[in-house]
C-alpha positions in Angstrom: 0.0 0.0 0.0 1.3 3.4 -0.9 1.8 6.2 1.8 -1.0 8.2 0.1 -3.4 5.3 0.2 -2.6 4.5 3.8 -3.1 8.2 4.9 -6.4 8.4 2.9 -7.7 5.1 4.2 -6.7 5.3 7.9 -7.3 9.0 8.5 -10.4 9.5 6.4 -8.8 12.1 4.2 -10.2 12.6 0.7 -7.9 11.4 -2.0 -8.3 14.8 -3.7 -7.0 16.5 -0.6 -3.9 14.2 -0.3 -3.2 14.8 -4.0 -3.6 18.6 -3.7 -1.2 18.8 -0.8 1.4 16.6 -2.4 1.3 18.7 -5.6 1.7 21.8 -3.4 4.8 20.3 -1.8 6.6 19.6 -5.1 7.3 23.3 -5.7 8.9 23.9 -2.3 12.3 22.1 -2.8 14.4 25.3 -2.7 12.7 26.6 0.5 13.1 23.2 2.1 16.8 23.1 1.2 17.4 26.4 2.9 15.6 25.2 6.0 17.7 22.1 6.2 21.0 24.0 5.7 20.0 26.2 8.6 19.2 23.2 10.7 22.6 21.6 10.0 24.4 24.8 11.0 22.4 25.1 14.2 22.9 21.4 15.1 26.6 21.9 14.8 26.4 25.0 17.0 24.5 23.1 19.8 26.9 20.1 19.6 29.9 22.5 19.8 28.5 24.2 22.9 27.8 20.9 24.6 31.4 19.7 23.9 32.9 23.0 24.8 31.3 22.8 28.2 32.2 19.2 28.8 28.7 17.8 29.1 28.8 14.5 31.0 26.4 12.1 32.6 27.3 13.7 35.9 25.2 16.6 34.7 22.0 14.6 34.4 21.6 14.2 38.2 18.9 16.5 39.6 18.6 18.4 42.8 15.8 19.1 45.2 15.0 21.8 47.8 17.0 24.9 47.3 19.0 23.4 44.4 22.3 24.7 45.5 25.4 23.5 43.5 23.4 21.9 40.7 26.1 21.0 38.2 23.8 20.1 35.4 21.8 23.3 35.7 25.1 25.3 35.6 26.4 23.4 32.6 23.0 23.8 30.8 23.1 27.6 31.3 26.7 27.8 29.9 25.5 25.8 26.9 22.6 28.1 26.2 24.8 31.2 26.6 27.4 29.9 24.2 24.8 28.7 21.6 23.1 32.0 21.6 26.2 34.2 21.6 25.8 35.7 25.1 27.6 36.0 28.4 25.0 34.6 30.8 21.9 32.5 30.9 19.2 31.4 33.3 17.4 28.2 32.2 14.9 27.1 34.8 12.2 24.5 35.1 10.4 27.0 37.5 9.5 29.3 34.6 6.3 27.8 33.4 5.8 29.7 30.1 7.2 32.3 27.9 4.9 34.9 29.6 6.4 33.9 33.0 9.9 34.3 31.7 9.1 37.7 30.2 7.4 38.8 33.4 10.6 37.9 35.4 12.8 39.7 32.9 10.6 42.9 33.0 10.0 43.0 36.7 13.6 42.3 37.4 14.9 45.1 35.3 12.3 47.8 35.6 11.8 50.1 38.7 9.3 52.7 39.7 9.6 55.7 37.3 11.2 53.6 34.5 9.7 53.4 31.0 9.1 50.3 28.8 8.6 50.8 25.1 7.4 48.0 22.8 8.7 48.8 19.4 6.8 46.0 17.5 3.2 47.1 18.1 1.0 45.4 20.7 2.6 42.5 22.4 1.1 39.0 22.6 -2.3 39.1 24.4 -1.1 37.3 27.6 1.4 40.2 28.3 -1.3 42.9 28.3 -2.1 42.2 32.0 1.6 41.8 32.9 2.3 45.3 31.6 -1.1 46.7 32.6 -2.4 47.6 29.2 -5.4 45.7 30.6 -5.6 47.0 34.2 -4.6 44.2 36.5 -3.5 44.0 40.1 0.3 43.7 40.3 1.0 44.9 36.8 4.1 46.9 35.8 2.0 50.0 35.4 0.6 49.6 38.9 4.2 49.4 40.1 4.9 52.8 38.6 6.4 51.8 35.3 5.2 53.8 32.3 4.5 52.1 28.9 4.6 53.2 25.3 3.8 51.2 22.2 5.2 51.9 18.7 2.8 50.5 16.1 4.6 49.1 13.1 4.4 50.7 9.7 1.8 49.6 7.1 4.3 47.2 5.5 5.0 45.6 8.9 8.4 47.2 9.4 9.5 48.9 12.6 8.9 52.7 12.8 12.4 53.8 13.8 11.6 57.5 13.4 8.7 57.3 15.9 10.7 55.1 18.2 13.5 57.6 18.3 11.1 60.4 19.2 9.5 58.3 21.9 12.7 57.5 23.8 13.2 59.7 26.9 15.6 59.8 29.8 13.2 57.4 31.6 13.3 54.7 29.0 14.9 51.6 30.5 13.9 48.8 28.1 13.0 48.8 24.4 11.3 45.4 23.8 10.8 43.6 20.5 8.6 40.6 19.8 10.3 38.5 17.2 7.2 36.5 16.2 4.0 37.9 14.8 1.8 37.1 17.8 -1.9 37.8 16.8 -0.8 40.3 14.0 -1.2 39.4 10.4 2.4 40.2 9.4 5.6 38.2 9.1 7.9 38.2 12.1 11.2 40.1 12.3 14.5 38.8 11.0 17.6 39.0 13.1 19.0 41.6 10.7 16.0 43.8 11.2 16.4 43.4 15.0 20.1 44.4 14.6 19.0 47.6 12.9 16.8 48.4 15.9 19.5 47.5 18.4 22.1 49.7 16.7 19.6 52.5 16.5 18.6 52.4 20.2 22.2 52.1 21.3 23.1 55.2 19.1 20.6 57.2 21.2 21.7 55.8 24.6 23.8 52.8 25.3 22.4 52.0 28.7 18.9 51.2 27.4 18.3 47.5 27.5 17.1 46.0 24.2 15.1 42.8 25.1 13.7 40.4 22.5 10.8 38.1 23.1 12.4 35.2 21.2 9.4 32.8 21.4 8.9 30.8 18.2 12.1 32.2 16.7 14.9 30.1 18.1 16.9 28.1 15.5 14.9 29.5 12.6 17.9 31.4 11.4 21.6 30.7 11.9 22.0 33.5 14.4 20.0 34.9 17.3 19.3 38.5 18.4 22.0 38.2 21.1 24.5 37.5 18.4 23.9 41.0 17.0 23.9 43.0 20.2 20.5 42.5 21.9 21.0 42.7 25.7 18.6 39.8 26.3 16.4 37.2 24.6 13.6 35.4 26.4 11.7 32.3 25.6 9.9 29.1 26.6 11.2 25.5 26.6 7.8 24.2 25.5 8.4 26.1 22.3 11.5 25.7 20.0 14.5 25.2 22.4 12.8 22.4 24.3 12.7 20.3 21.2 9.3 18.8 22.3 11.1 16.9 25.1 11.5 19.4 27.9 8.4 19.2 30.0 8.4 22.8 31.1 10.8 25.7 31.7 11.9 29.0 30.2 15.2 30.8 29.6 16.6 34.3 29.8 19.9 34.8 27.9 22.0 37.9 27.7 24.3 40.3 29.5 25.2 39.7 33.2 23.3 42.6 34.7 20.0 41.8 32.9 20.1 38.1 33.6 21.0 38.5 37.3 18.2 41.1 37.8 15.7 38.7 36.2 16.9 35.9 38.5 16.3 38.1 41.5 12.7 38.7 40.3 12.1 35.0 39.7 13.5 33.8 43.0 14.7 36.3 45.6 17.1 39.3 45.7 20.6 38.1 46.7 19.9 34.5 45.8 18.9 34.6 42.1 21.2 32.4 40.0 22.5 30.5 43.0 19.4 28.4 43.5 16.6 26.6 41.7 16.2 22.8 42.0 16.0 20.8 38.7 14.1 17.7 40.1 15.8 15.3 37.6 14.8 17.4 34.6 18.3 18.2 33.4 18.2 15.2 31.0 15.0 16.1 29.1 15.9 19.8 29.1 19.3 19.1 27.6 18.2 16.4 25.2 15.4 18.6 24.0 17.9 21.4 23.3 20.0 18.9 21.3 17.0 17.9 19.2 15.7 21.4 18.8 17.4 22.4 15.5 15.9 19.4 13.7 12.5 19.7 15.3 12.4 23.4 14.4 13.3 22.6 10.8 10.3 20.2 10.6 8.0 22.9 12.0 9.3 25.5 9.6 8.7 23.1 6.6 5.2 22.4 7.9 4.5 26.2 8.1 5.7 26.7 4.5 3.4 23.9 3.3 0.5 25.4 5.1 1.2 28.7 3.4 1.6 27.1 0.0 -1.6 25.1 0.2 -3.8 27.9 1.4 -2.2 30.4 -0.9 -3.1 28.2 -3.8 -6.7 28.2 -2.6 -6.8 32.0 -2.7 -6.4 32.8 1.0 -4.0 35.4 2.4 -1.1 34.1 4.3 1.6 35.7 6.4 4.3 35.0 5.7 3.8 34.0 2.1 5.1 30.7 0.9 8.4 32.0 -0.4 9.0 34.8 2.2 12.0 34.5 4.5 11.1 32.7 7.7 11.6 34.4 11.0 9.6 32.0 13.3 7.7 28.7 13.2 4.2 30.4 13.1 2.0 30.6 10.1 -1.0 32.9 9.8 -3.8 32.2 7.4 -6.8 34.6 6.9 -9.9 32.4 6.6 -12.6 35.1 6.5 -15.1 33.3 8.8 -15.4 31.9 12.3 -16.8 28.6 10.8 -13.6 28.1 8.7 -11.4 28.9 11.7 -13.1 26.4 13.9 -13.1 23.7 11.1 -9.4 24.3 10.5 -8.6 23.8 14.2 -10.8 20.7 14.4 -8.7 19.2 11.6 -5.5 20.0 13.5 -6.9 18.3 16.6 -7.9 15.2 14.6 -4.3 15.0 13.4 -2.9 15.0 16.9 -1.3 11.9 18.5 -2.9 12.9 21.9 -6.6 13.8 22.5 -7.5 13.4 18.8 -11.0 12.4 19.8 -11.8 15.8 21.2 -13.5 18.6 19.3 -12.2 22.2 19.8 -14.7 24.9 20.5 -14.3 28.7 20.9 -14.4 29.9 24.5 -13.0 32.6 26.8 -9.6 31.8 28.2 -7.5 33.5 30.9 -5.2 36.1 29.5 -7.1 36.6 26.3 -9.6 39.4 25.3 -11.7 37.5 22.8 -13.0 34.0 22.7 -10.3 31.7 21.5 -10.4 28.4 19.7 -7.3 26.1 20.3 -6.2 22.8 18.9 -3.4 21.1 20.7 -3.1 17.4 21.1 0.3 17.5 22.7 2.5 15.2 24.8 3.3 18.3 26.9 0.4 20.5 27.9 0.5 23.8 26.1 3.5 22.9 24.0 3.5 24.9 20.8 6.6 23.3 19.2 4.1 20.4 18.9 1.5 20.8 16.1 -1.1 23.2 17.3 -3.4 26.0 16.1 -5.2 28.8 17.8 -7.3 31.8 16.8 -9.1 34.7 18.5 -12.7 34.7 17.2 -12.7 38.2 15.7 -12.7 39.6 12.2 -10.9 39.1 9.8 -10.7 35.6 11.3 -7.0 34.8 11.2 -5.8 31.4 12.4 -2.3 30.8 13.6 -0.7 27.4 13.3 2.7 26.3 14.4 4.8 23.3 15.4 5.1 19.7 14.5 7.7 17.4 16.2 8.4 15.9 12.8 7.9 17.2 9.3 5.9 14.2 8.4 3.4 14.8 11.2 3.2 18.4 10.2 2.3 17.4 6.6 -0.5 15.1 7.8 -1.7 18.1 9.9 -2.0 20.2 6.7 -4.0 17.5 5.1 -6.3 17.0 8.0 -7.0 20.8 8.4 -7.8 21.1 4.7 -9.9 17.9 4.7 -12.0 19.1 7.6 -12.9 22.3 5.7 -13.6 20.3 2.5 -15.8 17.7 4.1 -17.7 20.5 6.0 -18.5 22.1 2.7 -16.5 25.3 3.5 -13.9 24.8 0.7 -14.0 23.3 -2.8 -10.9 22.0 -4.4 
């Protein structure tokens, strides 16, 4: 039996859908070659960092309680710093999400009277309450930090002119979000981030430039810290955990920024000195080793999603042949019914919880109702194949992840098939 027949028979996918997706794939050889070259480079980079720091089985032992003198944690943080071209790193299982890591970074480095500027438009929805854009007890704004937001230009690029005029003597952090979040634009390349870093530093060198690096790790050969960003922040249940780390987050950058963040996460005066790993060093390190290959599969999946829906006449961001800056793919589906059907198809393609049916509902941290599809081995993991969308016009859906390219490809077929069999799309 051919692969196509097996997929069609066992997953209930229309043969026309399988054929349509396979035809779409045939024109993507050049893009896929580029993705694989980047993955090879990044795999070598991670391997070099592990060898440089003498990774050994002694580092796989975990600690409990305070976590003092955790050799594996210390080695892992040196590996992260070397891989990402920085001086210091904090990689901790205690950071439960990217939002938690960003909160620690911001609260550790901002004081009453300081100013935070987001230079890439509105940050991801879950940060609105952290900052205080949506009034919340304990937000940065409630703690006396002021906030400005620089909306991106119509073409999605960063408005350096407006940013320059907005910086004051109170500005302490200029933050950039590398991924698109819930915006219908492509993310930002490392070269574009470098332009912002150089611009901000030309105005005042003691302003921290912090990059929300979620979804962007290993998509390019270099990271924002390689080009002068003071810090990058992310989640281990996204790219760098490789689908193996069960939780955790990281903050990588200059010594002052990382140590300040550690004080906010744990306690002033203790910071980087503690944090038990509970036997999680092995999956965290193994996940980091696998991450370049896993990310490559996710990027290839995103490109195929873009190609398939572009051929059907839907707007995509980025477009199939655009440079990739993160693993996320946005597709404008024009109706809530199509969004929900798409997400149901992704859920049906999942290895876990494929029997469940996603529905739109209100979720903590989000303004609108949200529909999410995520049948993951790790709860909330978005390096695993997942999709989500706020239920609001113009009805964009955001899909990302796939621990293997082949699973991602089946995900494309299942999402399209659900829309076809629901009568929402005709091939």
